[in-house]
N, CA, C and O atoms as a Tinker XYZ file with bonds, in Angstrom:
   408  protein
     1  N     33.252000    0.214000   23.040000    73     2
     2  CA    33.177000   -0.201000   21.667000    64     1     3
     3  C     31.736000   -0.045000   21.196000    63     2     4     5
     4  O     30.822000   -0.591000   21.814000    81     3
     5  N     31.527000    0.677000   20.134000    73     3     6
     6  CA    30.168000    0.881000   19.633000    64     5     7
     7  C     29.827000   -0.191000   18.601000    63     6     8     9
     8  O     30.691000   -0.676000   17.871000    81     7
     9  N     28.575000   -0.536000   18.562000    73     7    10
    10  CA    28.106000   -1.511000   17.589000    64     9    11
    11  C     27.429000   -0.780000   16.457000    63    10    12    13
    12  O     26.532000    0.034000   16.674000    81    11
    13  N     27.858000   -1.071000   15.260000    73    11    14
    14  CA    27.227000   -0.482000   14.085000    64    13    15
    15  C     26.084000   -1.374000   13.640000    63    14    16    17
    16  O     26.153000   -2.597000   13.761000    81    15
    17  N     25.056000   -0.767000   13.135000    73    15    18
    18  CA    23.953000   -1.550000   12.587000    64    17    19
    19  C     24.478000   -2.332000   11.399000    63    18    20    21
    20  O     25.172000   -1.789000   10.539000    81    19
    21  N     24.150000   -3.574000   11.363000    73    19    22
    22  CA    24.634000   -4.387000   10.251000    64    21    23
    23  C     23.476000   -4.784000    9.352000    63    22    24    25
    24  O     22.325000   -4.863000    9.781000    81    23
    25  N     23.807000   -5.025000    8.121000    73    23    26
    26  CA    22.820000   -5.487000    7.161000    64    25    27
    27  C     22.584000   -6.965000    7.421000    63    26    28    29
    28  O     23.543000   -7.718000    7.591000    81    27
    29  N     21.335000   -7.396000    7.454000    73    27    30
    30  CA    21.101000   -8.821000    7.684000    64    29    31
    31  C     21.713000   -9.646000    6.557000    63    30    32    33
    32  O     21.814000   -9.165000    5.429000    81    31
    33  N     22.119000  -10.868000    6.841000    73    31    34
    34  CA    22.721000  -11.677000    5.794000    64    33    35
    35  C     21.708000  -11.962000    4.691000    63    34    36    37
    36  O     20.503000  -12.027000    4.934000    81    35
    37  N     22.213000  -12.129000    3.495000    73    35    38
    38  CA    21.353000  -12.451000    2.363000    64    37    39
    39  C     20.851000  -13.872000    2.537000    63    38    40    41
    40  O     21.638000  -14.814000    2.619000    81    39
    41  N     19.569000  -14.016000    2.590000    73    39    42
    42  CA    18.971000  -15.329000    2.747000    64    41    43
    43  C     18.289000  -15.728000    1.460000    63    42    44    45
    44  O     17.556000  -14.939000    0.864000    81    43
    45  N     18.521000  -16.914000    1.045000    73    43    46
    46  CA    17.840000  -17.427000   -0.124000    64    45    47
    47  C     18.516000  -17.083000   -1.436000    63    46    48    49
    48  O     19.610000  -16.519000   -1.478000    81    47
    49  N     17.836000  -17.440000   -2.482000    73    47    50
    50  CA    18.304000  -17.220000   -3.843000    64    49    51
    51  C     17.494000  -16.063000   -4.404000    63    50    52    53
    52  O     16.270000  -16.153000   -4.499000    81    51
    53  N     18.151000  -14.993000   -4.771000    73    51    54
    54  CA    17.448000  -13.790000   -5.199000    64    53    55
    55  C     17.184000  -13.796000   -6.701000    63    54    56    57
    56  O     18.062000  -14.080000   -7.515000    81    55
    57  N     15.930000  -13.468000   -7.033000    73    55    58
    58  CA    15.466000  -13.425000   -8.416000    64    57    59
    59  C     14.778000  -12.084000   -8.632000    63    58    60    61
    60  O     14.030000  -11.623000   -7.770000    81    59
    61  N     15.024000  -11.463000   -9.766000    73    59    62
    62  CA    14.349000  -10.209000  -10.120000    64    61    63
    63  C     12.838000  -10.458000  -10.087000    63    62    64    65
    64  O     12.361000  -11.453000  -10.632000    81    63
    65  N     12.102000   -9.572000   -9.461000    73    63    66
    66  CA    10.658000   -9.740000   -9.282000    64    65    67
    67  C      9.871000   -9.691000  -10.591000    63    66    68    69
    68  O      8.837000  -10.346000  -10.724000    81    67
    69  N     10.356000   -8.929000  -11.539000    73    67    70
    70  CA     9.649000   -8.829000  -12.827000    64    69    71
    71  C     10.677000   -8.755000  -13.954000    63    70    72    73
    72  O     11.827000   -8.362000  -13.754000    81    71
    73  N     10.236000   -9.133000  -15.103000    73    71    74
    74  CA    11.133000   -9.096000  -16.252000    64    73    75
    75  C     11.398000   -7.651000  -16.667000    63    74    76    77
    76  O     10.470000   -6.848000  -16.771000    81    75
    77  N     12.663000   -7.327000  -16.902000    73    75    78
    78  CA    13.050000   -5.977000  -17.317000    64    77    79
    79  C     12.537000   -5.677000  -18.727000    63    78    80    81
    80  O     12.271000   -6.590000  -19.509000    81    79
    81  N     12.405000   -4.411000  -19.034000    73    79    82
    82  CA    11.950000   -4.000000  -20.363000    64    81    83
    83  C     12.943000   -4.393000  -21.453000    63    82    84    85
    84  O     12.567000   -4.527000  -22.618000    81    83
    85  N     14.201000   -4.575000  -21.082000    73    83    86
    86  CA    15.235000   -4.922000  -22.061000    64    85    87
    87  C     15.751000   -6.354000  -21.881000    63    86    88    89
    88  O     16.839000   -6.681000  -22.354000    81    87
    89  N     14.989000   -7.194000  -21.212000    73    87    90
    90  CA    15.414000   -8.569000  -20.933000    64    89    91
    91  C     15.652000   -9.331000  -22.239000    63    90    92    93
    92  O     14.891000   -9.204000  -23.198000    81    91
    93  N     16.721000  -10.121000  -22.252000    73    91    94
    94  CA    17.031000  -10.903000  -23.450000    64    93    95
    95  C     15.998000  -12.006000  -23.690000    63    94    96    97
    96  O     15.958000  -12.579000  -24.778000    81    95
    97  N     15.172000  -12.309000  -22.703000    73    95    98
    98  CA    14.156000  -13.355000  -22.843000    64    97    99
    99  C     12.810000  -12.831000  -23.332000    63    98   100   101
   100  O     11.865000  -13.608000  -23.471000    81    99
   101  N     12.703000  -11.548000  -23.592000    73    99   102
   102  CA    11.456000  -11.014000  -24.139000    64   101   103
   103  C     11.261000  -11.550000  -25.556000    63   102   104   105
   104  O     12.236000  -11.739000  -26.283000    81   103
   105  N     10.024000  -11.795000  -25.950000    73   103   106
   106  CA     9.781000  -12.337000  -27.293000    64   105   107
   107  C     10.292000  -11.432000  -28.422000    63   106   108   109
   108  O     10.638000  -11.919000  -29.499000    81   107
   109  N     10.339000  -10.137000  -28.179000    73   107   110
   110  CA    10.765000   -9.203000  -29.224000    64   109   111
   111  C     12.258000   -8.873000  -29.172000    63   110   112   113
   112  O     12.713000   -7.951000  -29.849000    81   111
   113  N     13.024000   -9.627000  -28.369000    73   111   114
   114  CA    14.458000   -9.362000  -28.259000    64   113   115
   115  C     15.156000   -9.688000  -29.576000    63   114   116   117
   116  O     14.921000  -10.750000  -30.154000    81   115
   117  N     16.014000   -8.785000  -30.056000    73   115   118
   118  CA    16.720000   -9.036000  -31.312000    64   117   119
   119  C     17.971000   -9.905000  -31.137000    63   118   120   121
   120  O     18.643000  -10.229000  -32.116000    81   119
   121  N     18.278000  -10.277000  -29.910000    73   119   122
   122  CA    19.502000  -11.029000  -29.629000    64   121   123
   123  C     19.344000  -12.516000  -29.940000    63   122   124   125
   124  O     18.231000  -13.043000  -29.947000    81   123
   125  N     20.447000  -13.174000  -30.191000    73   123   126
   126  CA    20.467000  -14.613000  -30.454000    64   125   127
   127  C     20.454000  -15.348000  -29.123000    63   126   128   129
   128  O     21.505000  -15.590000  -28.531000    81   127
   129  N     19.265000  -15.702000  -28.655000    73   127   130
   130  CA    19.100000  -16.310000  -27.352000    64   129   131
   131  C     19.826000  -17.654000  -27.247000    63   130   132   133
   132  O     20.392000  -17.967000  -26.200000    81   131
   133  N     19.816000  -18.435000  -28.298000    73   131   134
   134  CA    20.498000  -19.734000  -28.270000    64   133   135
   135  C     21.991000  -19.562000  -27.996000    63   134   136   137
   136  O     22.577000  -20.321000  -27.225000    81   135
   137  N     22.592000  -18.578000  -28.620000    73   135   138
   138  CA    24.024000  -18.324000  -28.408000    64   137   139
   139  C     24.281000  -17.834000  -26.985000    63   138   140   141
   140  O     25.254000  -18.242000  -26.352000    81   139
   141  N     23.413000  -16.966000  -26.487000    73   139   142
   142  CA    23.582000  -16.455000  -25.127000    64   141   143
   143  C     23.404000  -17.556000  -24.083000    63   142   144   145
   144  O     24.130000  -17.597000  -23.089000    81   143
   145  N     22.439000  -18.449000  -24.309000    73   143   146
   146  CA    22.229000  -19.544000  -23.370000    64   145   147
   147  C     23.372000  -20.549000  -23.429000    63   146   148   149
   148  O     23.708000  -21.161000  -22.415000    81   147
   149  N     23.968000  -20.725000  -24.592000    73   147   150
   150  CA    25.094000  -21.648000  -24.722000    64   149   151
   151  C     26.260000  -21.215000  -23.838000    63   150   152   153
   152  O     27.060000  -22.049000  -23.412000    81   151
   153  N     26.358000  -19.935000  -23.565000    73   151   154
   154  CA    27.447000  -19.419000  -22.727000    64   153   155
   155  C     27.340000  -19.892000  -21.277000    63   154   156   157
   156  O     28.345000  -19.921000  -20.566000    81   155
   157  N     26.148000  -20.261000  -20.829000    73   155   158
   158  CA    25.981000  -20.735000  -19.457000    64   157   159
   159  C     25.459000  -22.171000  -19.397000    63   158   160   161
   160  O     25.170000  -22.675000  -18.312000    81   159
   161  N     25.337000  -22.827000  -20.535000    73   159   162
   162  CA    24.852000  -24.211000  -20.565000    64   161   163
   163  C     25.936000  -25.173000  -20.108000    63   162   164   165
   164  O     27.128000  -24.890000  -20.237000    81   163
   165  N     25.511000  -26.314000  -19.572000    73   163   166
   166  CA    26.482000  -27.299000  -19.093000    64   165   167
   167  C     26.775000  -28.405000  -20.101000    63   166   168   169
   168  O     27.615000  -29.267000  -19.844000    81   167
   169  N     26.098000  -28.390000  -21.237000    73   167   170
   170  CA    26.325000  -29.411000  -22.257000    64   169   171
   171  C     25.503000  -30.677000  -22.065000    63   170   172   173
   172  O     25.591000  -31.595000  -22.880000    81   171
   173  N     24.709000  -30.743000  -21.004000    73   171   174
   174  CA    23.899000  -31.922000  -20.711000    64   173   175
   175  C     22.416000  -31.562000  -20.571000    63   174   176   177
   176  O     21.665000  -32.288000  -19.919000    81   175
   177  N     22.001000  -30.474000  -21.162000    73   175   178
   178  CA    20.601000  -30.067000  -21.091000    64   177   179
   179  C     20.268000  -29.183000  -19.909000    63   178   180   181
   180  O     19.098000  -28.885000  -19.668000    81   179
   181  N     21.259000  -28.767000  -19.180000    73   179   182
   182  CA    21.034000  -27.896000  -18.023000    64   181   183
   183  C     22.025000  -26.746000  -18.027000    63   182   184   185
   184  O     22.630000  -26.426000  -19.050000    81   183
   185  N     22.175000  -26.139000  -16.875000    73   183   186
   186  CA    23.053000  -24.979000  -16.747000    64   185   187
   187  C     23.922000  -25.132000  -15.506000    63   186   188   189
   188  O     23.473000  -25.647000  -14.481000    81   187
   189  N     25.162000  -24.684000  -15.607000    73   187   190
   190  CA    26.066000  -24.750000  -14.462000    64   189   191
   191  C     25.785000  -23.624000  -13.474000    63   190   192   193
   192  O     26.092000  -23.733000  -12.287000    81   191
   193  N     25.205000  -22.557000  -13.970000    73   191   194
   194  CA    24.885000  -21.406000  -13.124000    64   193   195
   195  C     23.713000  -20.666000  -13.740000    63   194   196   197
   196  O     23.238000  -21.025000  -14.818000    81   195
   197  N     23.254000  -19.647000  -13.063000    73   195   198
   198  CA    22.144000  -18.857000  -13.590000    64   197   199
   199  C     22.671000  -17.644000  -14.356000    63   198   200   201
   200  O     23.835000  -17.266000  -14.224000    81   199
   201  N     21.807000  -17.056000  -15.143000    73   199   202
   202  CA    22.156000  -15.814000  -15.825000    64   201   203
   203  C     21.752000  -14.674000  -14.914000    63   202   204   205
   204  O     20.594000  -14.575000  -14.510000    81   203
   205  N     22.703000  -13.814000  -14.590000    73   203   206
   206  CA    22.435000  -12.669000  -13.716000    64   205   207
   207  C     21.643000  -11.605000  -14.476000    63   206   208   209
   208  O     21.820000  -11.418000  -15.680000    81   207
   209  N     20.785000  -10.926000  -13.761000    73   207   210
   210  CA    19.999000   -9.836000  -14.349000    64   209   211
   211  C     20.941000   -8.699000  -14.734000    63   210   212   213
   212  O     21.695000   -8.202000  -13.897000    81   211
   213  N     20.897000   -8.294000  -15.993000    73   211   214
   214  CA    21.783000   -7.222000  -16.463000    64   213   215
   215  C     21.348000   -5.853000  -15.948000    63   214   216   217
   216  O     22.094000   -4.879000  -16.044000    81   215
   217  N     20.159000   -5.790000  -15.412000    73   215   218
   218  CA    19.617000   -4.518000  -14.920000    64   217   219
   219  C     19.962000   -4.302000  -13.435000    63   218   220   221
   220  O     19.834000   -3.193000  -12.918000    81   219
   221  N     20.396000   -5.366000  -12.766000    73   219   222
   222  CA    20.728000   -5.304000  -11.339000    64   221   223
   223  C     22.100000   -4.671000  -11.129000    63   222   224   225
   224  O     22.907000   -4.612000  -12.057000    81   223
   225  N     22.367000   -4.199000   -9.912000    73   223   226
   226  CA    23.696000   -3.652000   -9.621000    64   225   227
   227  C     24.781000   -4.694000   -9.892000    63   226   228   229
   228  O     24.564000   -5.891000   -9.706000    81   227
   229  N     25.934000   -4.233000  -10.328000    73   227   230
   230  CA    27.047000   -5.135000  -10.622000    64   229   231
   231  C     27.347000   -6.022000   -9.426000    63   230   232   233
   232  O     27.297000   -5.580000   -8.278000    81   231
   233  N     27.653000   -7.252000   -9.703000    73   231   234
   234  CA    28.058000   -8.243000   -8.705000    64   233   235
   235  C     26.965000   -8.572000   -7.687000    63   234   236   237
   236  O     27.256000   -9.198000   -6.668000    81   235
   237  N     25.724000   -8.171000   -7.932000    73   235   238
   238  CA    24.653000   -8.499000   -6.993000    64   237   239
   239  C     24.273000   -9.973000   -7.097000    63   238   240   241
   240  O     23.812000  -10.565000   -6.121000    81   239
   241  N     24.464000  -10.566000   -8.269000    73   239   242
   242  CA    24.168000  -11.978000   -8.454000    64   241   243
   243  C     22.694000  -12.306000   -8.523000    63   242   244   245
   244  O     22.319000  -13.473000   -8.406000    81   243
   245  N     21.853000  -11.314000   -8.708000    73   243   246
   246  CA    20.411000  -11.533000   -8.779000    64   245   247
   247  C     20.086000  -12.219000  -10.101000    63   246   248   249
   248  O     20.544000  -11.793000  -11.161000    81   247
   249  N     19.307000  -13.265000  -10.030000    73   247   250
   250  CA    18.957000  -14.049000  -11.217000    64   249   251
   251  C     17.994000  -13.279000  -12.118000    63   250   252   253
   252  O     17.058000  -12.636000  -11.645000    81   251
   253  N     18.239000  -13.358000  -13.402000    73   251   254
   254  CA    17.357000  -12.770000  -14.415000    64   253   255
   255  C     15.986000  -13.441000  -14.332000    63   254   256   257
   256  O     15.897000  -14.667000  -14.254000    81   255
   257  N     14.922000  -12.642000  -14.347000    73   255   258
   258  CA    13.568000  -13.199000  -14.242000    64   257   259
   259  C     13.206000  -14.036000  -15.462000    63   258   260   261
   260  O     12.555000  -15.072000  -15.332000    81   259
   261  N     13.623000  -13.596000  -16.643000    73   259   262
   262  CA    13.354000  -14.379000  -17.849000    64   261   263
   263  C     14.033000  -15.738000  -17.785000    63   262   264   265
   264  O     13.436000  -16.753000  -18.143000    81   263
   265  N     15.281000  -15.757000  -17.330000    73   263   266
   266  CA    16.006000  -17.020000  -17.179000    64   265   267
   267  C     15.304000  -17.896000  -16.148000    63   266   268   269
   268  O     15.111000  -19.091000  -16.372000    81   267
   269  N     14.921000  -17.300000  -15.015000    73   267   270
   270  CA    14.249000  -18.049000  -13.958000    64   269   271
   271  C     12.958000  -18.684000  -14.469000    63   270   272   273
   272  O     12.706000  -19.865000  -14.225000    81   271
   273  N     12.146000  -17.910000  -15.171000    73   271   274
   274  CA    10.871000  -18.430000  -15.654000    64   273   275
   275  C     11.056000  -19.607000  -16.612000    63   274   276   277
   276  O     10.238000  -20.526000  -16.621000    81   275
   277  N     12.099000  -19.591000  -17.400000    73   275   278
   278  CA    12.349000  -20.667000  -18.368000    64   277   279
   279  C     13.141000  -21.833000  -17.799000    63   278   280   281
   280  O     12.898000  -22.982000  -18.168000    81   279
   281  N     14.092000  -21.551000  -16.899000    73   279   282
   282  CA    15.081000  -22.571000  -16.548000    64   281   283
   283  C     15.252000  -22.837000  -15.048000    63   282   284   285
   284  O     16.268000  -23.410000  -14.654000    81   283
   285  N     14.311000  -22.448000  -14.211000    73   283   286
   286  CA    14.486000  -22.608000  -12.765000    64   285   287
   287  C     14.685000  -24.063000  -12.348000    63   286   288   289
   288  O     15.245000  -24.332000  -11.285000    81   287
   289  N     14.234000  -24.993000  -13.167000    73   287   290
   290  CA    14.394000  -26.409000  -12.845000    64   289   291
   291  C     15.614000  -27.032000  -13.520000    63   290   292   293
   292  O     15.840000  -28.236000  -13.390000    81   291
   293  N     16.400000  -26.233000  -14.235000    73   291   294
   294  CA    17.500000  -26.774000  -15.031000    64   293   295
   295  C     18.882000  -26.425000  -14.495000    63   294   296   297
   296  O     19.873000  -26.615000  -15.200000    81   295
   297  N     18.974000  -25.926000  -13.284000    73   295   298
   298  CA    20.284000  -25.693000  -12.664000    64   297   299
   299  C     20.156000  -25.965000  -11.166000    63   298   300   301
   300  O     19.116000  -25.720000  -10.554000    81   299
   301  N     21.234000  -26.474000  -10.602000    73   299   302
   302  CA    21.199000  -26.945000   -9.211000    64   301   303
   303  C     20.741000  -25.868000   -8.235000    63   302   304   305
   304  O     19.927000  -26.147000   -7.355000    81   303
   305  N     21.245000  -24.649000   -8.372000    73   303   306
   306  CA    20.868000  -23.578000   -7.452000    64   305   307
   307  C     19.375000  -23.310000   -7.452000    63   306   308   309
   308  O     18.782000  -23.090000   -6.397000    81   307
   309  N     18.769000  -23.327000   -8.618000    73   307   310
   310  CA    17.325000  -23.112000   -8.725000    64   309   311
   311  C     16.532000  -24.244000   -8.102000    63   310   312   313
   312  O     15.542000  -24.011000   -7.408000    81   311
   313  N     16.963000  -25.459000   -8.348000    73   311   314
   314  CA    16.276000  -26.620000   -7.783000    64   313   315
   315  C     16.348000  -26.622000   -6.261000    63   314   316   317
   316  O     15.347000  -26.846000   -5.580000    81   315
   317  N     17.535000  -26.374000   -5.742000    73   315   318
   318  CA    17.725000  -26.391000   -4.290000    64   317   319
   319  C     16.933000  -25.272000   -3.616000    63   318   320   321
   320  O     16.259000  -25.501000   -2.612000    81   319
   321  N     17.014000  -24.062000   -4.171000    73   319   322
   322  CA    16.300000  -22.921000   -3.583000    64   321   323
   323  C     14.797000  -23.172000   -3.556000    63   322   324   325
   324  O     14.132000  -22.831000   -2.578000    81   323
   325  N     14.259000  -23.759000   -4.611000    73   323   326
   326  CA    12.826000  -24.056000   -4.641000    64   325   327
   327  C     12.451000  -25.092000   -3.592000    63   326   328   329
   328  O     11.462000  -24.932000   -2.877000    81   327
   329  N     13.237000  -26.144000   -3.503000    73   327   330
   330  CA    12.924000  -27.220000   -2.550000    64   329   331
   331  C     12.995000  -26.756000   -1.104000    63   330   332   333
   332  O     12.244000  -27.234000   -0.254000    81   331
   333  N     13.899000  -25.824000   -0.828000    73   331   334
   334  CA    14.044000  -25.315000    0.531000    64   333   335
   335  C     13.151000  -24.108000    0.817000    63   334   336   337
   336  O     13.146000  -23.589000    1.933000    81   335
   337  N     12.395000  -23.661000   -0.191000    73   335   338
   338  CA    11.531000  -22.497000   -0.015000    64   337   339
   339  C     12.321000  -21.225000    0.211000    63   338   340   341
   340  O     11.898000  -20.352000    0.970000    81   339
   341  N     13.473000  -21.115000   -0.448000    73   339   342
   342  CA    14.358000  -19.980000   -0.209000    64   341   343
   343  C     14.503000  -19.062000   -1.427000    63   342   344   345
   344  O     15.513000  -18.372000   -1.563000    81   343
   345  N     13.514000  -19.052000   -2.300000    73   343   346
   346  CA    13.543000  -18.129000   -3.440000    64   345   347
   347  C     13.018000  -16.786000   -2.949000    63   346   348   349
   348  O     11.930000  -16.701000   -2.379000    81   347
   349  N     13.800000  -15.749000   -3.176000    73   347   350
   350  CA    13.431000  -14.403000   -2.732000    64   349   351
   351  C     13.344000  -13.507000   -3.963000    63   350   352   353
   352  O     14.343000  -13.302000   -4.652000    81   351
   353  N     12.164000  -12.974000   -4.242000    73   351   354
   354  CA    11.984000  -12.078000   -5.382000    64   353   355
   355  C     12.263000  -10.656000   -4.927000    63   354   356   357
   356  O     11.689000  -10.186000   -3.944000    81   355
   357  N     13.148000   -9.972000   -5.645000    73   355   358
   358  CA    13.553000   -8.614000   -5.282000    64   357   359
   359  C     13.341000   -7.677000   -6.459000    63   358   360   361
   360  O     13.359000   -8.096000   -7.616000    81   359
   361  N     13.143000   -6.413000   -6.149000    73   359   362
   362  CA    13.011000   -5.374000   -7.171000    64   361   363
   363  C     14.376000   -4.736000   -7.348000    63   362   364   365
   364  O     14.847000   -4.030000   -6.457000    81   363
   365  N     15.015000   -4.969000   -8.473000    73   363   366
   366  CA    16.382000   -4.464000   -8.653000    64   365   367
   367  C     16.438000   -2.942000   -8.692000    63   366   368   369
   368  O     17.500000   -2.361000   -8.469000    81   367
   369  N     15.327000   -2.294000   -8.968000    73   367   370
   370  CA    15.327000   -0.831000   -8.988000    64   369   371
   371  C     15.442000   -0.247000   -7.580000    63   370   372   373
   372  O     15.880000    0.892000   -7.420000    81   371
   373  N     15.059000   -1.004000   -6.570000    73   371   374
   374  CA    15.152000   -0.522000   -5.197000    64   373   375
   375  C     16.150000   -1.334000   -4.379000    63   374   376   377
   376  O     16.316000   -1.086000   -3.185000    81   375
   377  N     16.814000   -2.300000   -5.008000    73   375   378
   378  CA    17.759000   -3.174000   -4.314000    64   377   379
   379  C     19.006000   -2.407000   -3.907000    63   378   380   381
   380  O     19.574000   -1.649000   -4.693000    81   379
   381  N     19.416000   -2.617000   -2.679000    73   379   382
   382  CA    20.673000   -2.048000   -2.198000    64   381   383
   383  C     21.538000   -3.204000   -1.739000    63   382   384   385
   384  O     21.146000   -3.970000   -0.859000    81   383
   385  N     22.703000   -3.330000   -2.330000    73   383   386
   386  CA    23.610000   -4.409000   -1.963000    64   385   387
   387  C     24.111000   -4.173000   -0.542000    63   386   388   389
   388  O     24.316000   -3.030000   -0.133000    81   387
   389  N     24.308000   -5.255000    0.210000    73   387   390
   390  CA    24.845000   -5.094000    1.561000    64   389   391
   391  C     26.204000   -4.442000    1.535000    63   390   392   393
   392  O     27.018000   -4.719000    0.654000    81   391
   393  N     26.454000   -3.564000    2.512000    73   391   394
   394  CA    27.766000   -2.924000    2.587000    64   393   395
   395  C     28.794000   -3.905000    3.104000    63   394   396   397
   396  O     28.495000   -4.760000    3.937000    81   395
   397  N     29.992000   -3.773000    2.608000    73   395   398
   398  CA    31.084000   -4.636000    3.064000    64   397   399
   399  C     31.562000   -4.171000    4.422000    63   398   400   401
   400  O     31.587000   -2.977000    4.719000    81   399
   401  N     31.940000   -5.133000    5.235000    73   399   402
   402  CA    32.513000   -4.804000    6.548000    64   401   403
   403  C     33.923000   -4.308000    6.354000    63   402   404   405
   404  O     34.646000   -4.780000    5.477000    81   403
   405  N     34.305000   -3.373000    7.161000    73   403   406
   406  CA    35.666000   -2.849000    7.078000    64   405   407
   407  C     36.579000   -3.584000    7.983000    63   406   408
   408  O     37.769000   -3.275000    8.044000    81   407
């Protein structure tokens, strides 16, 4: 039986290393940020989840850098990752999602 090289497990909470040129959190964004944030708000001044980076590969779950910079203390995942020292900044342009096992 041969052993295939496996991708190491994803450790930590992944955040885009830099804000994308088209990030909705840029000051010059024409989008209605309040409406977009309401889509992920919990109704109590925080968020139930993070906003995924739209520039990252689909389903990668990488947190938007603009969202992280503004709201890292306002959702449980961000708070926990910071306290455990498990925030991992990644470059979505070079990010490769782990391959699924067959």
